[in-house]
C-alpha positions as CSV (number, residue, x, y, z in Angstrom):
1,M,66.3,16.4,-5.2
2,A,68.0,13.5,-6.5
3,K,69.3,13.6,-10.4
4,T,69.8,9.8,-10.3
5,F,67.3,7.1,-9.9
6,E,68.3,4.8,-7.0
7,L,67.0,1.1,-7.5
8,E,67.0,0.0,-3.5
9,T,65.2,3.4,-2.8
10,L,62.9,1.7,-4.9
11,K,62.7,-1.6,-3.6
12,M,62.3,-0.2,-0.4
13,R,59.0,1.4,-1.1
14,M,57.6,-1.5,-2.9
15,G,57.9,-3.0,0.5
16,D,55.9,-0.8,2.0
17,A,53.0,-2.6,4.2
18,E,50.4,0.0,2.0
19,F,51.5,-1.6,-1.4
20,R,52.1,-5.4,-0.5
21,L,48.4,-6.6,-1.4
22,L,48.5,-4.6,-4.8
23,D,49.4,-6.5,-8.0
24,L,53.2,-6.4,-8.8
25,H,52.7,-3.4,-11.8
26,R,50.3,-1.6,-9.6
27,R,53.1,-2.0,-6.6
28,I,55.6,-0.6,-9.1
29,Q,53.5,2.5,-10.1
30,R,52.6,3.7,-6.3
31,A,55.8,3.2,-4.9
32,L,57.4,5.1,-8.0
33,R,54.7,7.9,-7.5
34,A,55.4,8.0,-3.6
35,L,59.3,9.1,-4.7
36,I,57.8,11.4,-6.9
37,L,55.5,13.0,-4.1
38,D,58.0,12.7,-1.6
39,G,60.7,14.8,-3.8
40,A,63.1,11.5,-3.6
41,L,62.8,12.0,-7.6
42,G,63.0,15.4,-8.7
43,P,61.8,16.9,-11.9
44,G,63.7,15.8,-15.1
45,V,65.3,12.4,-13.3
46,R,65.2,9.7,-16.0
47,L,63.7,6.9,-15.2
48,P,65.5,3.4,-16.3
49,A,64.3,1.7,-19.5
50,T,61.7,-0.6,-19.2
51,R,63.8,-3.5,-19.8
52,G,66.6,-2.8,-17.8
53,L,64.5,-1.9,-14.4
54,A,62.2,-5.2,-14.9
55,L,65.9,-7.3,-15.2
56,S,67.0,-5.2,-11.9
57,L,63.5,-6.2,-10.3
58,G,63.3,-9.4,-11.2
59,V,60.0,-9.1,-13.2
60,A,58.5,-9.3,-16.7
61,R,59.5,-6.3,-18.8
62,D,55.3,-6.0,-19.1
63,T,55.1,-5.4,-15.8
64,V,57.2,-2.2,-15.6
65,E,55.8,-0.6,-18.8
66,N,52.0,-0.9,-17.5
67,A,53.6,0.9,-14.6
68,Y,55.2,3.4,-16.8
69,V,52.3,3.8,-18.9
70,Q,49.8,4.5,-15.6
71,L,52.3,7.1,-14.3
72,H,52.6,8.9,-17.7
73,R,48.6,9.0,-17.7
74,D,48.5,10.5,-14.7
75,G,50.7,13.3,-15.5
76,Y,53.9,12.1,-13.2
77,I,55.8,11.3,-15.8
78,A,57.0,12.4,-19.4
79,R,58.1,9.8,-22.2
80,R,59.9,11.0,-24.8
81,E,60.3,8.6,-27.8
82,G,64.3,7.8,-28.5
83,S,64.9,9.2,-25.2
84,G,63.1,7.5,-22.6
85,S,60.9,8.3,-19.2
86,Y,61.7,11.3,-17.3
87,V,59.7,12.8,-14.2
88,S,57.6,15.6,-15.1
89,E,59.1,18.7,-15.0
90,T,55.9,20.9,-15.5
91,V,53.6,19.1,-13.0
92,G,56.1,17.3,-10.6
93,A,56.5,20.6,-8.5
94,E,52.6,21.1,-8.3
95,L,52.3,17.6,-6.9
96,R,55.3,17.6,-4.7
97,G,53.6,20.8,-3.0
98,A,50.5,18.7,-2.7
99,G,52.5,16.0,-1.0
100,R,53.9,17.9,1.3
101,R,50.8,19.8,2.3
102,R,49.0,16.2,3.1
103,M,52.0,15.8,5.5
104,K,50.6,14.8,9.6
105,P,50.3,18.1,11.7
106,Q,53.2,16.5,14.1
107,D,55.5,16.3,10.8
108,A,54.7,19.8,10.2
109,G,57.2,22.5,10.2
110,P,56.7,26.5,11.1
111,G,54.1,28.0,9.4
112,A,52.4,25.0,8.6
113,A,48.4,25.1,9.2
114,E,46.8,25.0,12.5
115,P,44.2,22.0,13.3
116,G,40.8,23.2,12.7
117,S,41.5,26.3,10.0
118,G,39.8,26.8,7.1
119,L,36.4,25.6,8.6
120,S,33.1,27.9,8.9
121,R,32.2,29.7,11.7
122,R,30.2,27.0,12.8
123,G,32.9,24.5,12.1
124,R,35.1,26.1,14.1
125,M,32.6,26.3,17.1
126,I,32.3,22.4,17.1
127,Y,35.8,21.9,16.7
128,D,36.7,24.3,19.7
129,S,34.1,22.3,21.5
130,G,36.0,19.2,21.7
131,G,33.6,17.0,20.6
132,V,32.7,14.1,23.1
133,A,34.9,11.5,23.9
134,D,33.2,7.6,24.2
135,Q,34.8,5.0,26.3
136,Q,36.1,2.4,23.9
137,A,37.5,-0.1,26.4
138,V,35.9,-1.3,29.8
139,K,37.7,0.4,32.2
140,A,36.8,1.7,35.7
141,F,34.7,4.5,36.3
142,A,33.7,5.0,32.9
143,T,29.7,6.2,32.7
144,G,27.2,5.0,30.3
145,L,28.8,1.7,29.6
146,P,26.8,-1.5,30.3
147,E,27.7,-4.9,31.0
148,T,29.1,-6.4,27.5
149,R,31.5,-9.0,28.0
150,T,28.3,-11.7,28.8
151,F,26.0,-10.4,26.3
152,P,24.3,-13.3,24.5
153,T,26.3,-13.2,21.3
154,D,25.6,-16.7,20.4
155,V,21.5,-15.6,20.3
156,W,22.2,-12.6,18.4
157,E,24.3,-14.2,15.7
158,R,21.7,-17.1,15.4
159,L,18.7,-14.3,14.9
160,Q,20.9,-12.4,12.4
161,R,21.6,-15.3,10.3
162,Q,17.8,-15.9,10.3
163,A,17.3,-12.4,9.0
164,M,19.6,-12.8,6.6
165,K,18.1,-15.8,5.5
166,D,14.7,-14.6,5.5
167,Y,14.9,-11.3,3.8
168,R,18.0,-12.3,1.6
169,A,19.1,-9.8,-0.7
170,N,17.1,-6.9,0.3
171,V,19.1,-6.3,3.6
172,L,21.6,-5.3,1.2
173,L,19.5,-2.5,-0.5
174,H,18.9,1.1,1.4
175,G,16.2,1.2,3.6
176,D,13.5,3.2,4.7
177,P,14.8,6.5,6.7
178,Q,12.1,5.9,9.2
179,G,13.4,2.7,10.0
180,A,12.2,-1.1,9.6
181,E,8.3,-1.8,9.9
182,P,9.0,-5.0,12.1
183,L,11.5,-3.1,14.3
184,R,9.3,-0.2,14.4
185,K,6.4,-2.3,15.6
186,A,8.3,-3.9,18.3
187,I,9.9,-0.8,19.8
188,A,6.1,0.6,20.0
189,A,4.4,-2.5,21.7
190,Y,7.7,-2.4,24.5
191,L,7.2,1.3,25.1
192,N,3.2,0.8,25.2
193,L,3.8,-1.9,27.7
194,E,6.8,-1.6,30.0
195,R,7.1,2.5,29.7
196,G,3.6,3.2,30.0
197,A,3.5,5.1,26.3
198,K,1.1,5.7,23.7
199,V,2.5,5.3,20.5
200,S,1.8,3.4,17.3
201,A,4.7,2.3,14.7
202,E,3.7,4.9,12.5
203,Q,5.1,7.4,14.9
204,I,8.9,5.4,15.4
205,L,11.9,6.8,13.8
206,V,14.9,4.2,14.2
207,L,18.2,6.6,14.8
208,S,21.9,5.7,15.1
209,S,21.8,7.1,18.4
210,T,20.6,9.4,21.3
211,R,22.9,12.5,20.0
212,Q,21.7,12.0,16.5
213,A,18.2,12.6,18.1
214,L,19.0,15.4,19.9
215,F,20.5,16.8,16.9
216,L,17.7,16.6,15.1
217,C,15.5,18.5,17.4
218,A,17.9,21.3,17.5
219,Q,18.0,21.5,13.8
220,L,14.1,21.1,13.1
221,L,12.9,22.6,16.2
222,V,15.2,25.7,17.2
223,D,16.5,28.2,14.9
224,A,20.3,29.5,15.1
225,G,20.8,31.6,17.9
226,K,17.6,30.8,19.7
227,P,17.4,29.4,23.4
228,I,16.6,25.4,24.2
229,L,15.9,25.4,27.9
230,M,18.0,22.5,29.5
231,E,18.1,20.6,33.5
232,N,20.6,22.3,35.3
233,P,22.9,20.1,36.1
234,G,22.5,18.3,32.6
235,Y,23.5,15.6,30.5
236,F,26.9,16.7,28.6
237,G,26.2,15.4,25.1
238,A,22.6,17.1,24.8
239,R,24.4,20.2,25.6
240,K,27.0,19.8,22.8
241,A,24.2,18.6,20.6
242,F,22.5,21.6,21.0
243,E,25.6,24.2,20.9
244,S,26.5,22.4,17.8
245,A,23.4,23.1,16.0
246,E,23.5,26.8,17.4
247,A,21.0,26.8,19.7
248,R,21.4,28.6,23.2
249,V,21.4,26.5,25.8
250,V,19.2,28.4,28.8
251,P,19.6,26.2,32.3
252,I,16.6,25.6,34.5
253,D,17.5,24.2,37.9
254,V,16.7,20.8,39.1
255,D,16.3,19.7,42.9
256,A,14.7,16.9,44.4
257,D,11.8,16.2,42.5
258,G,13.4,16.9,39.0
259,I,13.5,20.0,36.8
260,R,11.4,23.2,38.5
261,T,8.3,24.0,36.3
262,D,8.1,26.9,38.5
263,L,11.2,28.3,36.8
264,L,10.1,27.2,33.5
265,R,7.0,29.6,34.0
266,A,9.0,32.3,35.1
267,D,11.4,31.8,32.1
268,R,11.2,34.7,29.7
269,S,13.5,33.5,27.2
270,G,10.9,33.0,24.5
271,A,12.1,29.4,24.4
272,H,10.0,26.5,22.7
273,C,11.6,23.5,23.7
274,V,12.9,21.7,26.8
275,Y,15.0,19.2,27.4
276,V,14.3,16.5,30.4
277,T,15.6,13.6,31.8
278,P,12.3,12.6,34.0
279,S,13.0,8.9,34.5
280,H,16.1,9.0,36.3
281,Q,17.9,12.8,35.7
282,Y,21.5,12.6,34.7
283,P,23.3,13.2,36.8
284,T,21.8,13.4,40.0
285,G,19.4,10.4,39.6
286,V,16.7,12.1,40.6
287,T,12.8,11.1,39.5
288,L,10.7,13.7,37.9
289,S,7.6,13.8,40.4
290,L,3.9,13.4,39.0
291,E,2.6,16.6,40.0
292,R,5.5,18.2,38.0
293,R,5.3,16.0,34.9
294,L,1.4,17.0,34.4
295,E,2.3,20.6,34.8
296,L,5.4,20.3,32.6
297,T,2.6,19.1,30.0
298,R,0.4,22.0,30.9
299,W,3.4,24.5,30.2
300,A,3.9,22.7,26.9
301,D,0.6,23.1,25.5
302,E,0.0,26.3,26.7
303,N,2.2,28.1,23.9
304,G,2.8,25.2,21.5
305,R,6.0,24.1,23.3
306,W,7.9,21.2,22.9
307,I,9.2,18.6,25.6
308,I,12.3,16.5,24.6
309,E,12.5,13.4,27.1
310,D,14.9,11.7,27.0
311,D,14.5,8.0,29.0
312,Y,18.1,6.7,28.3
313,D,18.2,4.3,31.4
314,S,14.8,3.9,32.8
315,E,14.9,0.3,32.3
316,F,17.4,0.3,35.4
317,H,15.4,1.6,38.1
318,H,15.9,-0.6,41.2
319,D,13.5,0.3,43.5
320,G,10.1,-0.8,42.5
321,L,8.9,-0.6,38.9
322,P,10.2,3.0,37.1
323,T,7.6,5.8,36.6
324,A,5.7,5.7,33.4
325,C,7.3,8.0,30.7
326,V,6.0,11.8,30.0
327,Q,5.0,10.9,27.0
328,G,2.3,8.5,28.1
329,V,0.7,10.9,30.5
330,D,1.1,14.0,27.6
331,R,-2.7,14.0,26.7
332,Y,-1.5,17.3,24.5
333,R,0.9,15.1,22.5
334,R,3.8,17.9,22.4
335,T,6.2,15.3,24.0
336,L,9.1,13.6,21.9
337,Y,10.5,10.4,23.5
338,L,13.8,9.2,23.2
339,G,15.5,6.0,23.8
340,T,18.6,3.9,23.2
341,F,19.6,0.3,22.9
342,S,23.3,1.4,23.4
343,K,22.4,1.2,27.3
344,T,20.4,-1.7,27.2
345,L,22.5,-4.0,24.7
346,Y,25.5,-2.6,24.1
347,P,27.5,0.6,22.7
348,G,28.3,-0.7,19.5
349,L,24.9,-1.6,18.2
350,R,24.7,2.3,17.7
351,M,21.1,2.4,17.7
352,G,18.4,4.3,19.2
353,Y,15.1,5.7,18.0
354,M,12.3,8.6,19.0
355,A,8.8,8.7,19.3
356,L,7.4,11.3,17.5
357,P,4.1,13.4,17.7
358,R,2.5,12.5,14.2
359,E,3.0,15.9,12.9
360,L,6.5,16.1,13.2
361,V,7.1,12.3,11.9
362,S,7.5,13.1,8.2
363,A,9.7,16.5,8.8
364,F,12.1,14.0,11.0
365,S,12.3,11.6,8.7
366,R,13.3,13.5,5.8
367,A,16.0,15.0,7.8
368,R,17.1,11.7,8.7
369,S,17.7,10.9,5.3
370,I,19.7,13.7,4.2
371,M,21.9,13.1,7.6
372,D,22.7,9.5,7.2
373,G,20.2,7.5,4.7
374,H,18.9,5.0,7.3
375,T,20.2,2.6,9.8
376,P,21.8,-1.2,8.4
377,Q,18.7,-3.3,7.8
378,I,20.2,-6.3,8.9
379,L,20.9,-4.9,12.6
380,Q,17.3,-3.4,12.5
381,L,15.6,-6.9,11.6
382,T,18.1,-8.8,14.0
383,L,17.1,-6.4,17.2
384,A,13.3,-7.1,15.7
385,R,13.1,-10.7,16.3
386,Y,15.4,-10.2,19.5
387,M,12.4,-8.1,21.2
388,E,9.6,-10.3,19.1
389,D,11.2,-13.5,20.5
390,G,11.4,-12.1,24.4
391,H,14.8,-12.0,24.6
392,Y,15.5,-8.2,24.8
393,N,12.9,-8.1,27.7
394,A,14.8,-10.9,29.6
395,H,18.4,-9.6,28.9
396,V,16.6,-6.4,30.6
397,R,15.3,-8.3,33.3
398,A,19.0,-10.1,34.1
399,M,20.9,-6.5,33.8
400,R,18.5,-4.8,36.0
401,K,19.0,-7.6,38.8
402,L,23.3,-7.5,38.0
403,Y,23.1,-3.7,38.0
404,A,21.6,-3.6,41.4
405,A,24.0,-5.8,43.2
406,R,27.0,-3.9,41.3
407,K,25.4,-0.2,42.3
408,E,25.4,-1.9,46.5
409,A,28.9,-3.1,45.7
410,M,29.9,0.1,44.3
411,L,27.9,2.2,47.4
412,D,29.6,-0.1,50.1
413,S,33.4,0.3,48.6
414,I,33.1,3.9,48.5
415,G,32.3,4.2,52.1
416,R,35.3,2.1,53.3
417,H,37.8,3.5,50.9
418,L,36.7,7.1,50.2
419,A,35.5,8.0,53.7
420,G,36.4,11.6,54.3
421,I,37.4,12.3,50.3
422,A,33.6,11.7,48.9
423,T,30.2,11.2,49.6
424,A,28.0,8.7,47.8
425,V,24.5,10.2,46.6
426,R,22.1,6.9,46.5
427,P,20.7,6.8,42.8
428,A,17.2,4.8,42.2
429,G,19.0,2.9,39.6
430,G,20.8,3.7,36.4
431,L,24.8,3.0,35.6
432,Q,26.3,5.4,37.9
433,V,26.7,6.8,41.2
434,P,27.1,10.5,41.9
435,C,29.8,11.1,44.2
436,L,30.1,14.4,46.2
437,L,34.0,15.9,47.2
438,E,34.1,16.7,51.2
439,P,35.5,20.2,51.6
440,G,38.9,20.6,50.9
441,W,39.3,18.2,47.8
442,S,39.5,19.4,44.4
443,E,37.7,17.6,41.5
444,E,40.4,18.8,39.3
445,L,43.3,17.2,41.1
446,T,41.6,14.3,42.3
447,I,40.8,13.6,38.5
448,R,44.8,13.8,37.7
449,Q,45.5,12.0,40.4
450,A,42.8,9.2,39.4
451,A,44.7,9.3,35.7
452,A,47.9,8.6,37.1
453,A,46.4,5.4,38.9
454,G,45.0,4.1,35.5
455,L,41.4,5.0,36.3
456,V,38.6,7.3,34.3
457,L,37.4,9.5,36.9
458,P,34.4,11.6,35.2
459,G,33.9,15.3,36.9
460,I,30.2,16.6,37.9
461,S,31.2,20.2,37.7
462,R,31.4,20.2,33.5
463,L,27.4,19.0,34.4
464,Y,26.7,22.4,35.4
465,A,25.8,25.8,33.9
466,G,26.5,28.9,35.8
467,A,29.6,29.6,38.7
468,D,27.7,28.0,41.0
469,R,28.7,24.2,40.4
470,M,28.8,20.7,42.4
471,Q,32.3,19.5,42.8
472,G,32.6,15.8,42.5
473,W,32.2,12.9,39.9
474,L,29.9,10.2,38.8
475,L,31.5,6.6,38.8
476,G,30.1,4.1,36.1
477,Y,29.7,0.8,38.1
478,A,27.6,-1.2,35.0
479,S,30.7,-2.6,32.9
480,L,32.5,-3.9,36.1
481,T,32.2,-7.1,37.9
482,E,31.8,-6.5,42.0
483,H,35.5,-7.9,42.0
484,E,36.6,-4.9,39.8
485,I,34.4,-2.5,41.8
486,E,36.2,-3.2,44.8
487,A,39.7,-3.3,43.4
488,A,39.2,-0.1,41.8
489,V,37.8,1.8,44.4
490,L,40.5,0.5,46.6
491,R,43.0,1.8,44.1
492,L,41.4,5.2,44.0
493,G,41.5,6.0,47.7
494,K,45.3,4.8,47.8
495,A,46.1,7.3,44.7
496,L,43.6,10.4,46.2
497,R,45.8,9.8,50.1
498,K,49.0,10.1,48.7
499,R,48.9,13.6,48.3
């Protein structure tokens, strides 16, 4: 520990980036505090007199005095009349210990606490799951990323200014946990017209994401340790959300017509919920047949079960019109419909929604109020106008056409550059193409080889439950131009053939 005051060290700390925007007396106070916490100024070190330090630093004496006063109030230094100011003997050691405990894990020595230590059982389980990593930049072949570089930001900004002008300070207050009424009306109108739903604005709950909706479903509909049924293979984020809520996921196999309702009938787990992606099954891309949709609703009605319908990218069906949602054909009203604007507009918007049976609206709204209160009002009101003025439908139509062309470019490139390595499974729509590896090729190895070439290669096997897992990838194409698709697939083929 230093027993003498080092002026140059103080000057260096005052120049730290984190202090530069502070008032001068606060810069001195914060720099001295940092030196004490770091142990550079040990217990009992005598600080310079305010007059002398002010002269050395070229500042007014009152500036240094104000810094010392605050340090004294906070317990970092002791001031003795007629003697001077000293680093606290009694509190200093404890404070320095706290400073060391706040060290970054990579700076810690032997015996430092492990990441995730001290958590509850549930917290440890969530930590060990690894979370869900979202791609934060446009990169081949990340899944779930729409085209964002051509999004009409000028239109969006104009509508946002209008909303701010019309609603003024009201948008700065807390919002309704269920969502702004104009947006709920616009979503209900869209679902009824475009997705064949039967829903009113009073049944809409605006959320931050589909994952939030899934977590709410698990929390409110499934007790900890109880089962929830889910497609196999199925959406990785849904399984994570259910497991984080301590639900026990029970897989139900999928075939060419979607989730197998005969296996639903045969299930004896006691589950009261099933999660499905009927319009465009994730990841296989198959569509749940009408016969099975009706059977699914009957299954739910017979024992008071719930259907969680995730309609995540049904807008981008390329072969004719998309099939109407299950919610619209469910005359028993057992379906919770999930939708998102992250795929149709842009991920950074962070906005999704649910269309709920009436008896669940109040419970889900209250649960949402506990979780994070509400979605920012200005974004909701801007989106409501975007939909009311017809921009949303026009944007979806334009993207549907664009993605259809990009899908064909992806399929063509795979056929030419990955022949003998992987075979593409033509999807009816969506934002990605499933590819199955040919015999002799390892999913794990190809993912590593692709990463070395700067490519994201999402594997398919992790989406399966049990030992019987397909080997392959899910190649996202929606955010890439046709030229970028061609170049990326060519680079992938060259990287894999180097083995």
